[in-house]
NUZA-729330 format. One record per residue (C-alpha): residue in three letters; x negated, y negated, z. Coordinates in steps of 0.05 Angstrom, whole numbers, plus 5000, padded with zeros to 4 digits. Layout:
# residues N
@aa: Ala east: X north: Y up: Z
...
END
This chain:
# residues 496
@aa: Unk east: 5566 north: 8838 up: 4131
@aa: Unk east: 5615 north: 8892 up: 4151
@aa: Unk east: 5671 north: 8865 up: 4189
@aa: Unk east: 5645 north: 8894 up: 4254
@aa: Unk east: 5584 north: 8865 up: 4245
@aa: Unk east: 5590 north: 8795 up: 4235
@aa: Unk east: 5646 north: 8796 up: 4291
@aa: Unk east: 5590 north: 8821 up: 4333
@aa: Unk east: 5544 north: 8775 up: 4318
@aa: Unk east: 5597 north: 8709 up: 4317
@aa: Unk east: 5621 north: 8736 up: 4393
@aa: Unk east: 5549 north: 8740 up: 4418
@aa: Unk east: 5523 north: 8678 up: 4384
@aa: Unk east: 5580 north: 8638 up: 4407
@aa: Unk east: 5581 north: 8659 up: 4476
@aa: Unk east: 5499 north: 8655 up: 4483
@aa: Unk east: 5509 north: 8577 up: 4444
@aa: Unk east: 5557 north: 8557 up: 4494
@aa: Unk east: 5506 north: 8581 up: 4547
@aa: Unk east: 5449 north: 8555 up: 4519
@aa: Unk east: 5485 north: 8481 up: 4516
@aa: Unk east: 5490 north: 8481 up: 4590
@aa: Unk east: 5418 north: 8500 up: 4591
@aa: Unk east: 5393 north: 8452 up: 4531
@aa: Unk east: 5432 north: 8396 up: 4570
@aa: Unk east: 5397 north: 8419 up: 4642
@aa: Unk east: 5324 north: 8423 up: 4606
@aa: Unk east: 5337 north: 8353 up: 4587
@aa: Unk east: 5355 north: 8324 up: 4641
@aa: Unk east: 5302 north: 8363 up: 4671
@aa: Unk east: 5248 north: 8318 up: 4624
@aa: Unk east: 5281 north: 8270 up: 4639
@aa: Unk east: 5258 north: 8267 up: 4722
@aa: Unk east: 5203 north: 8323 up: 4728
@aa: Unk east: 5145 north: 8281 up: 4684
@aa: Unk east: 5160 north: 8207 up: 4703
@aa: Unk east: 5175 north: 8233 up: 4783
@aa: Unk east: 5118 north: 8279 up: 4788
@aa: Unk east: 5065 north: 8241 up: 4739
@aa: Unk east: 5035 north: 8256 up: 4684
@aa: Unk east: 4979 north: 8297 up: 4725
@aa: Unk east: 5023 north: 8334 up: 4783
@aa: Unk east: 5065 north: 8354 up: 4717
@aa: Unk east: 5008 north: 8386 up: 4687
@aa: Unk east: 4995 north: 8429 up: 4751
@aa: Unk east: 5063 north: 8452 up: 4747
@aa: Unk east: 5054 north: 8463 up: 4663
@aa: Unk east: 5007 north: 8506 up: 4674
@aa: Unk east: 5027 north: 8562 up: 4732
@aa: Unk east: 5092 north: 8557 up: 4692
@aa: Unk east: 5051 north: 8578 up: 4630
@aa: Unk east: 4999 north: 8628 up: 4668
@aa: Unk east: 5057 north: 8662 up: 4704
@aa: Unk east: 5094 north: 8671 up: 4639
@aa: Unk east: 5034 north: 8703 up: 4609
@aa: Unk east: 5031 north: 8754 up: 4658
@aa: Unk east: 5114 north: 8767 up: 4661
@aa: Unk east: 5092 north: 8802 up: 4600
@aa: Unk east: 5065 north: 8855 up: 4631
@aa: Unk east: 5117 north: 8858 up: 4683
@aa: Unk east: 5168 north: 8869 up: 4626
@aa: Unk east: 5120 north: 8927 up: 4589
@aa: Unk east: 5172 north: 8938 up: 4531
@aa: Unk east: 5197 north: 8870 up: 4532
@aa: Unk east: 5280 north: 8869 up: 4515
@aa: Unk east: 5255 north: 8902 up: 4447
@aa: Unk east: 5249 north: 8965 up: 4460
@aa: Unk east: 5305 north: 8978 up: 4524
@aa: Unk east: 5359 north: 8933 up: 4481
@aa: Unk east: 5341 north: 8973 up: 4418
@aa: Unk east: 5340 north: 9037 up: 4456
@aa: Unk east: 5404 north: 9031 up: 4479
@aa: Unk east: 5448 north: 8997 up: 4422
@aa: Unk east: 5414 north: 9058 up: 4390
@aa: Unk east: 5446 north: 9117 up: 4450
@aa: Unk east: 5477 north: 9076 up: 4500
@aa: Unk east: 5482 north: 9146 up: 4544
@aa: Unk east: 5411 north: 9129 up: 4555
@aa: Unk east: 5421 north: 9061 up: 4593
@aa: Unk east: 5425 north: 9091 up: 4668
@aa: Unk east: 5368 north: 9130 up: 4658
@aa: Unk east: 5339 north: 9073 up: 4612
@aa: Unk east: 5356 north: 9020 up: 4678
@aa: Unk east: 5328 north: 9061 up: 4741
@aa: Unk east: 5255 north: 9075 up: 4714
@aa: Unk east: 5240 north: 9007 up: 4680
@aa: Unk east: 5258 north: 8978 up: 4753
@aa: Unk east: 5220 north: 9024 up: 4786
@aa: Unk east: 5163 north: 9012 up: 4728
@aa: Unk east: 5166 north: 8944 up: 4733
@aa: Unk east: 5158 north: 8933 up: 4798
@aa: Unk east: 5088 north: 8967 up: 4802
@aa: Unk east: 5069 north: 8917 up: 4747
@aa: Unk east: 5077 north: 8863 up: 4788
@aa: Unk east: 5034 north: 8881 up: 4846
@aa: Unk east: 4988 north: 8890 up: 4800
@aa: Unk east: 5001 north: 8823 up: 4765
@aa: Unk east: 5008 north: 8787 up: 4822
@aa: Unk east: 4943 north: 8810 up: 4843
@aa: Unk east: 4910 north: 8800 up: 4776
@aa: Unk east: 4941 north: 8726 up: 4783
@aa: Unk east: 4899 north: 8712 up: 4842
@aa: Unk east: 4824 north: 8733 up: 4810
@aa: Unk east: 4838 north: 8681 up: 4763
@aa: Unk east: 4863 north: 8632 up: 4809
@aa: Unk east: 4794 north: 8640 up: 4852
@aa: Unk east: 4751 north: 8651 up: 4780
@aa: Unk east: 4781 north: 8592 up: 4753
@aa: Unk east: 4772 north: 8548 up: 4808
@aa: Unk east: 4843 north: 8518 up: 4810
@aa: Unk east: 4856 north: 8474 up: 4877
@aa: Unk east: 4900 north: 8486 up: 4926
@aa: Unk east: 4958 north: 8464 up: 4902
@aa: Unk east: 4960 north: 8503 up: 4838
@aa: Unk east: 4948 north: 8556 up: 4857
@aa: Unk east: 5018 north: 8541 up: 4916
@aa: Unk east: 5057 north: 8532 up: 4849
@aa: Unk east: 5021 north: 8608 up: 4813
@aa: Unk east: 5050 north: 8650 up: 4876
@aa: Unk east: 5119 north: 8622 up: 4881
@aa: Unk east: 5122 north: 8629 up: 4812
@aa: Unk east: 5093 north: 8696 up: 4808
@aa: Unk east: 5125 north: 8727 up: 4871
@aa: Unk east: 5176 north: 8707 up: 4834
@aa: Unk east: 5176 north: 8754 up: 4767
@aa: Unk east: 5203 north: 8806 up: 4824
@aa: Unk east: 5265 north: 8790 up: 4801
@aa: Unk east: 5265 north: 8763 up: 4746
@aa: Unk east: 5227 north: 8828 up: 4711
@aa: Unk east: 5287 north: 8866 up: 4742
@aa: Unk east: 5337 north: 8821 up: 4718
@aa: Unk east: 5310 north: 8825 up: 4651
@aa: Unk east: 5323 north: 8897 up: 4646
@aa: Unk east: 5397 north: 8889 up: 4668
@aa: Unk east: 5401 north: 8839 up: 4613
@aa: Unk east: 5359 north: 8878 up: 4559
@aa: Unk east: 5416 north: 8929 up: 4578
@aa: Unk east: 5471 north: 8883 up: 4557
@aa: Unk east: 5438 north: 8865 up: 4492
@aa: Unk east: 5446 north: 8939 up: 4480
@aa: Unk east: 5519 north: 8942 up: 4496
@aa: Unk east: 5536 north: 8874 up: 4450
@aa: Unk east: 5559 north: 8840 up: 4509
@aa: Unk east: 5519 north: 8783 up: 4525
@aa: Unk east: 5577 north: 8740 up: 4561
@aa: Unk east: 5548 north: 8770 up: 4622
@aa: Unk east: 5476 north: 8748 up: 4626
@aa: Unk east: 5495 north: 8680 up: 4594
@aa: Unk east: 5550 north: 8666 up: 4657
@aa: Unk east: 5486 north: 8683 up: 4694
@aa: Unk east: 5435 north: 8636 up: 4652
@aa: Unk east: 5491 north: 8588 up: 4666
@aa: Unk east: 5480 north: 8589 up: 4737
@aa: Unk east: 5409 north: 8598 up: 4739
@aa: Unk east: 5406 north: 8535 up: 4699
@aa: Unk east: 5459 north: 8485 up: 4737
@aa: Unk east: 5427 north: 8505 up: 4792
@aa: Unk east: 5358 north: 8485 up: 4780
@aa: Unk east: 5375 north: 8418 up: 4739
@aa: Unk east: 5429 north: 8386 up: 4805
@aa: Unk east: 5381 north: 8419 up: 4858
@aa: Unk east: 5321 north: 8395 up: 4817
@aa: Unk east: 5338 north: 8324 up: 4804
@aa: Unk east: 5366 north: 8320 up: 4873
@aa: Unk east: 5299 north: 8332 up: 4907
@aa: Unk east: 5261 north: 8296 up: 4857
@aa: Unk east: 5306 north: 8231 up: 4871
@aa: Unk east: 5288 north: 8245 up: 4938
@aa: Unk east: 5213 north: 8247 up: 4932
@aa: Unk east: 5201 north: 8318 up: 4919
@aa: Unk east: 5133 north: 8348 up: 4896
@aa: Unk east: 5121 north: 8395 up: 4839
@aa: Unk east: 5113 north: 8447 up: 4910
@aa: Unk east: 5181 north: 8446 up: 4923
@aa: Unk east: 5210 north: 8436 up: 4843
@aa: Unk east: 5171 north: 8514 up: 4845
@aa: Unk east: 5208 north: 8545 up: 4895
@aa: Unk east: 5268 north: 8513 up: 4873
@aa: Unk east: 5264 north: 8549 up: 4809
@aa: Unk east: 5242 north: 8613 up: 4839
@aa: Unk east: 5316 north: 8616 up: 4878
@aa: Unk east: 5349 north: 8596 up: 4814
@aa: Unk east: 5317 north: 8651 up: 4773
@aa: Unk east: 5347 north: 8697 up: 4836
@aa: Unk east: 5404 north: 8680 up: 4831
@aa: Unk east: 5408 north: 8695 up: 4749
@aa: Unk east: 5393 north: 8760 up: 4768
@aa: Unk east: 5445 north: 8776 up: 4827
@aa: Unk east: 5495 north: 8757 up: 4788
@aa: Unk east: 5470 north: 8802 up: 4725
@aa: Unk east: 5465 north: 8866 up: 4784
@aa: Unk east: 5528 north: 8852 up: 4803
@aa: Unk east: 5561 north: 8846 up: 4727
@aa: Unk east: 5513 north: 8909 up: 4713
@aa: Unk east: 5566 north: 8959 up: 4743
@aa: Unk east: 5617 north: 8939 up: 4683
@aa: Unk east: 5573 north: 8971 up: 4637
@aa: Unk east: 5534 north: 9029 up: 4676
@aa: Unk east: 5577 north: 9043 up: 4749
@aa: Unk east: 5514 north: 9099 up: 4767
@aa: Unk east: 5447 north: 9091 up: 4771
@aa: Unk east: 5416 north: 9153 up: 4780
@aa: Unk east: 5353 north: 9174 up: 4820
@aa: Unk east: 5281 north: 9149 up: 4795
@aa: Unk east: 5254 north: 9208 up: 4749
@aa: Unk east: 5176 north: 9191 up: 4771
@aa: Unk east: 5155 north: 9230 up: 4721
@aa: Unk east: 5187 north: 9194 up: 4668
@aa: Unk east: 5141 north: 9135 up: 4673
@aa: Unk east: 5092 north: 9160 up: 4632
@aa: Unk east: 5147 north: 9165 up: 4575
@aa: Unk east: 5159 north: 9095 up: 4584
@aa: Unk east: 5092 north: 9070 up: 4580
@aa: Unk east: 5076 north: 9119 up: 4516
@aa: Unk east: 5144 north: 9092 up: 4484
@aa: Unk east: 5141 north: 9023 up: 4506
@aa: Unk east: 5064 north: 9004 up: 4499
@aa: Unk east: 5077 north: 8977 up: 4427
@aa: Unk east: 5128 north: 8934 up: 4456
@aa: Unk east: 5090 north: 8915 up: 4503
@aa: Unk east: 5026 north: 8904 up: 4469
@aa: Unk east: 5057 north: 8857 up: 4414
@aa: Unk east: 5085 north: 8817 up: 4485
@aa: Unk east: 5020 north: 8809 up: 4501
@aa: Unk east: 4985 north: 8786 up: 4442
@aa: Unk east: 5037 north: 8742 up: 4427
@aa: Unk east: 5055 north: 8705 up: 4489
@aa: Unk east: 4975 north: 8700 up: 4505
@aa: Unk east: 4976 north: 8664 up: 4438
@aa: Unk east: 5028 north: 8614 up: 4452
@aa: Unk east: 4994 north: 8600 up: 4525
@aa: Unk east: 4926 north: 8603 up: 4509
@aa: Unk east: 4919 north: 8540 up: 4487
@aa: Unk east: 4951 north: 8504 up: 4553
@aa: Unk east: 4899 north: 8552 up: 4594
@aa: Unk east: 4846 north: 8526 up: 4536
@aa: Unk east: 4861 north: 8453 up: 4544
@aa: Unk east: 4865 north: 8455 up: 4630
@aa: Unk east: 4789 north: 8477 up: 4623
@aa: Unk east: 4755 north: 8431 up: 4560
@aa: Unk east: 4806 north: 8375 up: 4583
@aa: Unk east: 4821 north: 8329 up: 4643
@aa: Unk east: 4891 north: 8344 up: 4663
@aa: Unk east: 4931 north: 8285 up: 4647
@aa: Unk east: 4923 north: 8321 up: 4578
@aa: Unk east: 4951 north: 8383 up: 4595
@aa: Unk east: 5020 north: 8331 up: 4618
@aa: Unk east: 5014 north: 8311 up: 4551
@aa: Unk east: 5007 north: 8365 up: 4507
@aa: Unk east: 5070 north: 8407 up: 4563
@aa: Unk east: 5113 north: 8349 up: 4552
@aa: Unk east: 5108 north: 8362 up: 4475
@aa: Unk east: 5112 north: 8441 up: 4478
@aa: Unk east: 5170 north: 8445 up: 4538
@aa: Unk east: 5209 north: 8402 up: 4479
@aa: Unk east: 5188 north: 8449 up: 4428
@aa: Unk east: 5204 north: 8497 up: 4470
@aa: Unk east: 5273 north: 8468 up: 4473
@aa: Unk east: 5290 north: 8477 up: 4398
@aa: Unk east: 5280 north: 8554 up: 4406
@aa: Unk east: 5350 north: 8560 up: 4423
@aa: Unk east: 5383 north: 8569 up: 4349
@aa: Unk east: 5333 north: 8636 up: 4335
@aa: Unk east: 5325 north: 8653 up: 4389
@aa: Unk east: 5403 north: 8648 up: 4408
@aa: Unk east: 5413 north: 8690 up: 4328
@aa: Unk east: 5363 north: 8739 up: 4333
@aa: Unk east: 5385 north: 8771 up: 4405
@aa: Unk east: 5451 north: 8776 up: 4365
@aa: Unk east: 5426 north: 8800 up: 4317
@aa: Unk east: 5380 north: 8846 up: 4339
@aa: Unk east: 5427 north: 8912 up: 4372
@aa: Unk east: 5465 north: 8902 up: 4309
@aa: Unk east: 5397 north: 8913 up: 4264
@aa: Unk east: 5382 north: 8975 up: 4313
@aa: Unk east: 5435 north: 9007 up: 4300
@aa: Unk east: 5455 north: 8992 up: 4224
@aa: Unk east: 5378 north: 9024 up: 4215
@aa: Unk east: 5411 north: 9084 up: 4250
@aa: Unk east: 5470 north: 9092 up: 4203
@aa: Unk east: 5469 north: 9120 up: 4129
@aa: Unk east: 5503 north: 9078 up: 4090
@aa: Unk east: 5500 north: 9015 up: 4115
@aa: Unk east: 5468 north: 8949 up: 4094
@aa: Unk east: 5417 north: 8921 up: 4148
@aa: Unk east: 5378 north: 8877 up: 4099
@aa: Unk east: 5436 north: 8833 up: 4083
@aa: Unk east: 5442 north: 8809 up: 4160
@aa: Unk east: 5368 north: 8788 up: 4152
@aa: Unk east: 5384 north: 8750 up: 4097
@aa: Unk east: 5442 north: 8715 up: 4119
@aa: Unk east: 5401 north: 8704 up: 4193
@aa: Unk east: 5341 north: 8680 up: 4145
@aa: Unk east: 5391 north: 8626 up: 4110
@aa: Unk east: 5430 north: 8604 up: 4163
@aa: Unk east: 5358 north: 8599 up: 4212
@aa: Unk east: 5324 north: 8554 up: 4147
@aa: Unk east: 5386 north: 8501 up: 4137
@aa: Unk east: 5398 north: 8499 up: 4218
@aa: Unk east: 5316 north: 8479 up: 4222
@aa: Unk east: 5309 north: 8434 up: 4161
@aa: Unk east: 5348 north: 8373 up: 4193
@aa: Unk east: 5316 north: 8385 up: 4259
@aa: Unk east: 5242 north: 8381 up: 4240
@aa: Unk east: 5261 north: 8316 up: 4198
@aa: Unk east: 5289 north: 8279 up: 4267
@aa: Unk east: 5238 north: 8306 up: 4313
@aa: Unk east: 5189 north: 8287 up: 4264
@aa: Unk east: 5224 north: 8216 up: 4252
@aa: Unk east: 5246 north: 8203 up: 4315
@aa: Unk east: 5175 north: 8235 up: 4349
@aa: Unk east: 5165 north: 8161 up: 4390
@aa: Unk east: 5228 north: 8150 up: 4412
@aa: Unk east: 5241 north: 8221 up: 4432
@aa: Unk east: 5171 north: 8214 up: 4477
@aa: Unk east: 5200 north: 8160 up: 4500
@aa: Unk east: 5277 north: 8170 up: 4526
@aa: Unk east: 5252 north: 8247 up: 4560
@aa: Unk east: 5179 north: 8222 up: 4579
@aa: Unk east: 5159 north: 8155 up: 4585
@aa: Unk east: 5110 north: 8120 up: 4531
@aa: Unk east: 5071 north: 8101 up: 4584
@aa: Unk east: 5043 north: 8156 up: 4598
@aa: Unk east: 5063 north: 8196 up: 4561
@aa: Unk east: 5055 north: 8160 up: 4494
@aa: Unk east: 4995 north: 8212 up: 4462
@aa: Unk east: 5040 north: 8261 up: 4462
@aa: Unk east: 5074 north: 8227 up: 4407
@aa: Unk east: 5037 north: 8251 up: 4356
@aa: Unk east: 5037 north: 8326 up: 4393
@aa: Unk east: 5109 north: 8321 up: 4384
@aa: Unk east: 5097 north: 8309 up: 4301
@aa: Unk east: 5052 north: 8361 up: 4289
@aa: Unk east: 5101 north: 8398 up: 4323
@aa: Unk east: 5155 north: 8385 up: 4274
@aa: Unk east: 5124 north: 8415 up: 4220
@aa: Unk east: 5114 north: 8486 up: 4250
@aa: Unk east: 5193 north: 8485 up: 4274
@aa: Unk east: 5212 north: 8524 up: 4206
@aa: Unk east: 5153 north: 8570 up: 4223
@aa: Unk east: 5183 north: 8601 up: 4284
@aa: Unk east: 5247 north: 8584 up: 4258
@aa: Unk east: 5225 north: 8632 up: 4197
@aa: Unk east: 5190 north: 8692 up: 4255
@aa: Unk east: 5231 north: 8700 up: 4307
@aa: Unk east: 5276 north: 8721 up: 4253
@aa: Unk east: 5225 north: 8759 up: 4211
@aa: Unk east: 5193 north: 8797 up: 4281
@aa: Unk east: 5269 north: 8820 up: 4303
@aa: Unk east: 5277 north: 8848 up: 4231
@aa: Unk east: 5201 north: 8884 up: 4242
@aa: Unk east: 5227 north: 8916 up: 4318
@aa: Unk east: 5298 north: 8931 up: 4283
@aa: Unk east: 5264 north: 8975 up: 4236
@aa: Unk east: 5216 north: 9004 up: 4282
@aa: Unk east: 5142 north: 8976 up: 4242
@aa: Unk east: 5132 north: 8951 up: 4322
@aa: Unk east: 5063 north: 8980 up: 4308
@aa: Unk east: 5041 north: 8929 up: 4244
@aa: Unk east: 5078 north: 8881 up: 4279
@aa: Unk east: 5034 north: 8901 up: 4343
@aa: Unk east: 4967 north: 8887 up: 4304
@aa: Unk east: 5009 north: 8821 up: 4272
@aa: Unk east: 5009 north: 8783 up: 4332
@aa: Unk east: 4933 north: 8821 up: 4362
@aa: Unk east: 4900 north: 8795 up: 4305
@aa: Unk east: 4943 north: 8718 up: 4323
@aa: Unk east: 4911 north: 8729 up: 4385
@aa: Unk east: 4844 north: 8729 up: 4358
@aa: Unk east: 4862 north: 8681 up: 4313
@aa: Unk east: 4881 north: 8628 up: 4355
@aa: Unk east: 4827 north: 8618 up: 4412
@aa: Unk east: 4774 north: 8613 up: 4359
@aa: Unk east: 4820 north: 8549 up: 4329
@aa: Unk east: 4824 north: 8531 up: 4394
@aa: Unk east: 4761 north: 8526 up: 4409
@aa: Unk east: 4726 north: 8485 up: 4359
@aa: Unk east: 4789 north: 8440 up: 4344
@aa: Unk east: 4796 north: 8424 up: 4424
@aa: Unk east: 4722 north: 8396 up: 4434
@aa: Unk east: 4727 north: 8353 up: 4364
@aa: Unk east: 4794 north: 8321 up: 4375
@aa: Unk east: 4782 north: 8302 up: 4452
@aa: Unk east: 4720 north: 8268 up: 4424
@aa: Unk east: 4740 north: 8230 up: 4374
@aa: Unk east: 4814 north: 8215 up: 4389
@aa: Unk east: 4813 north: 8222 up: 4470
@aa: Unk east: 4867 north: 8282 up: 4464
@aa: Unk east: 4848 north: 8344 up: 4458
@aa: Unk east: 4921 north: 8368 up: 4457
@aa: Unk east: 4918 north: 8350 up: 4379
@aa: Unk east: 4867 north: 8404 up: 4360
@aa: Unk east: 4904 north: 8443 up: 4406
@aa: Unk east: 4971 north: 8434 up: 4368
@aa: Unk east: 4946 north: 8441 up: 4300
@aa: Unk east: 4912 north: 8509 up: 4317
@aa: Unk east: 4976 north: 8528 up: 4331
@aa: Unk east: 5009 north: 8506 up: 4266
@aa: Unk east: 4952 north: 8541 up: 4229
@aa: Unk east: 4965 north: 8613 up: 4264
@aa: Unk east: 5041 north: 8598 up: 4258
@aa: Unk east: 5031 north: 8594 up: 4183
@aa: Unk east: 4985 north: 8657 up: 4190
@aa: Unk east: 5038 north: 8694 up: 4226
@aa: Unk east: 5090 north: 8686 up: 4183
@aa: Unk east: 5043 north: 8699 up: 4103
@aa: Unk east: 5029 north: 8771 up: 4154
@aa: Unk east: 5103 north: 8782 up: 4163
@aa: Unk east: 5124 north: 8783 up: 4088
@aa: Unk east: 5069 north: 8821 up: 4081
@aa: Unk east: 5087 north: 8879 up: 4130
@aa: Unk east: 5166 north: 8878 up: 4108
@aa: Unk east: 5201 north: 8922 up: 4070
@aa: Unk east: 5213 north: 8895 up: 4004
@aa: Unk east: 5292 north: 8921 up: 4003
@aa: Unk east: 5303 north: 8868 up: 4067
@aa: Unk east: 5276 north: 8808 up: 4014
@aa: Unk east: 5297 north: 8829 up: 3941
@aa: Unk east: 5360 north: 8805 up: 3939
@aa: Unk east: 5353 north: 8745 up: 3976
@aa: Unk east: 5378 north: 8680 up: 3948
@aa: Unk east: 5319 north: 8638 up: 3941
@aa: Unk east: 5371 north: 8577 up: 3909
@aa: Unk east: 5394 north: 8569 up: 3970
@aa: Unk east: 5336 north: 8554 up: 4009
@aa: Unk east: 5318 north: 8496 up: 3952
@aa: Unk east: 5388 north: 8478 up: 3966
@aa: Unk east: 5357 north: 8467 up: 4035
@aa: Unk east: 5306 north: 8427 up: 4023
@aa: Unk east: 5337 north: 8389 up: 3963
@aa: Unk east: 5393 north: 8360 up: 4021
@aa: Unk east: 5328 north: 8347 up: 4073
@aa: Unk east: 5289 north: 8313 up: 4018
@aa: Unk east: 5360 north: 8262 up: 4016
@aa: Unk east: 5366 north: 8260 up: 4087
@aa: Unk east: 5296 north: 8247 up: 4095
@aa: Unk east: 5303 north: 8188 up: 4047
@aa: Unk east: 5364 north: 8165 up: 4081
@aa: Unk east: 5333 north: 8151 up: 4152
@aa: Unk east: 5267 north: 8130 up: 4104
@aa: Unk east: 5310 north: 8071 up: 4091
@aa: Unk east: 5355 north: 8051 up: 4137
@aa: Unk east: 5286 north: 8054 up: 4182
@aa: Unk east: 5270 north: 7983 up: 4218
@aa: Unk east: 5331 north: 7967 up: 4224
@aa: Unk east: 5370 north: 7944 up: 4289
@aa: Unk east: 5418 north: 8017 up: 4282
@aa: Unk east: 5401 north: 8052 up: 4346
@aa: Unk east: 5355 north: 8115 up: 4336
@aa: Unk east: 5412 north: 8170 up: 4357
@aa: Unk east: 5464 north: 8144 up: 4312
@aa: Unk east: 5412 north: 8142 up: 4261
@aa: Unk east: 5399 north: 8213 up: 4266
@aa: Unk east: 5467 north: 8231 up: 4270
@aa: Unk east: 5480 north: 8200 up: 4199
@aa: Unk east: 5418 north: 8237 up: 4183
@aa: Unk east: 5451 north: 8295 up: 4195
@aa: Unk east: 5515 north: 8280 up: 4160
@aa: Unk east: 5483 north: 8257 up: 4092
@aa: Unk east: 5441 north: 8331 up: 4099
@aa: Unk east: 5511 north: 8368 up: 4110
@aa: Unk east: 5545 north: 8329 up: 4059
@aa: Unk east: 5482 north: 8342 up: 4000
@aa: Unk east: 5494 north: 8421 up: 4030
@aa: Unk east: 5570 north: 8422 up: 4017
@aa: Unk east: 5559 north: 8383 up: 3949
@aa: Unk east: 5511 north: 8435 up: 3941
@aa: Unk east: 5551 north: 8486 up: 3954
@aa: Unk east: 5486 north: 8520 up: 3994
@aa: Unk east: 5534 north: 8572 up: 4030
@aa: Unk east: 5600 north: 8610 up: 3991
@aa: Unk east: 5671 north: 8595 up: 4017
@aa: Unk east: 5658 north: 8672 up: 4055
@aa: Unk east: 5595 north: 8649 up: 4093
@aa: Unk east: 5635 north: 8584 up: 4105
@aa: Unk east: 5703 north: 8614 up: 4140
@aa: Unk east: 5652 north: 8655 up: 4179
@aa: Unk east: 5614 north: 8603 up: 4208
@aa: Unk east: 5683 north: 8564 up: 4230
@aa: Unk east: 5703 north: 8630 up: 4247
@aa: Unk east: 5647 north: 8625 up: 4309
@aa: Unk east: 5699 north: 8557 up: 4343
@aa: Unk east: 5761 north: 8586 up: 4332
@aa: Unk east: 5807 north: 8594 up: 4389
@aa: Unk east: 5817 north: 8665 up: 4377
@aa: Unk east: 5741 north: 8678 up: 4383
@aa: Unk east: 5720 north: 8639 up: 4438
@aa: Unk east: 5786 north: 8676 up: 4483
@aa: Unk east: 5756 north: 8747 up: 4459
@aa: Unk east: 5685 north: 8724 up: 4476
@aa: Unk east: 5699 north: 8697 up: 4557
@aa: Unk east: 5747 north: 8748 up: 4572
@aa: Unk east: 5708 north: 8780 up: 4622
@aa: Unk east: 5721 north: 8860 up: 4604
@aa: Unk east: 5696 north: 8928 up: 4620
@aa: Unk east: 5665 north: 8928 up: 4557
END
């Protein structure tokens, strides 16, 4: 990778890793308290409300982060215009979404508590949608330190107030209110920092909203199809299984979601760079994709092994086996899908940056058609035979992700993977096999599972180093992420 490209990716990845560290701690702490203090049924209601409102978030975020970030990365003079008109469009779509949530709640016959949770979280989507416009503009400028500060403030607030409220006996309703307040805090901070890239916001050009709708349609459709097939399983579970099953599934899926931090961060850092390079003659965006795939695969292999090997201990630590014992098998199923999702993150980002959003949207549409059909058959079967319909939903998710990866590889430009090094993936798999063997040999000992996981990671890292899976230049690049000079440059709040 070119020095400038590597520097931008390293800088933005580092700052988002720091932000994700706080988010990770917050998520883990909340996982320790929320399911235990709310109970499986009330936690299932909260998770259902979160899932429903997230599905409508994609309507509000018309065009998503991809469209705005891509356009800004290629022509930063468009930022002010895109910001003003996108915020206006999202306000209109928020009204439509809130009305739709009310209609769905009525038709589904949800309890008054679930309806209240849905509307609290749905109302917060107004400033969340506006804030995402600001974050996308920062992403296009490749200045992710600013929204990262907002994310840190948001996660710190919900962790501290949420845990305190639960200890004082709070219910799901108060937790939902605190979640809404935390996102408002992040929005206010992003709004304040936005002046550093857009000192003056122009007036809204209402006639331009039609252009935004047209240009953002492929990204919007992809978001609709992709998020719905990610979240439709929860809705179908709520209609085909008891609320406690939704809670079991929500617990395992929540942990699975947390582990998406690495490909999510890398995709955010890589996307504006890939978008810019695809318009610059004489550059090689394919090398960025190949190295990103190598990185997520090498990082995802040990994570998958740890989650599978210690699923019992993970569920016991964060949720308690008493109420969430059935979540163990679900987490093990999700561990097999971890690598698939990691790869899909990078492939999807590359397809968007290569202007293949229409083809990628069709893949998401096919996945949306496939996933509910799988859920329709698998949830009742596993609920009747195993007493846990979540197993069917988890298997459906795994099959869908495999389908998505196969389709993404089929439509990816051939030049992207033509120079990929298969030996890197093979070395990673062999190192993963040695790690799994070491953990299997130590299984049943009295050693703490966290220490065993760390030891397994050491075996994996040693094997990678011995096999020379990464070149000296790549090792130096990764080491530079946490160098003093990079950290200093990353966290200085300049004016871009």
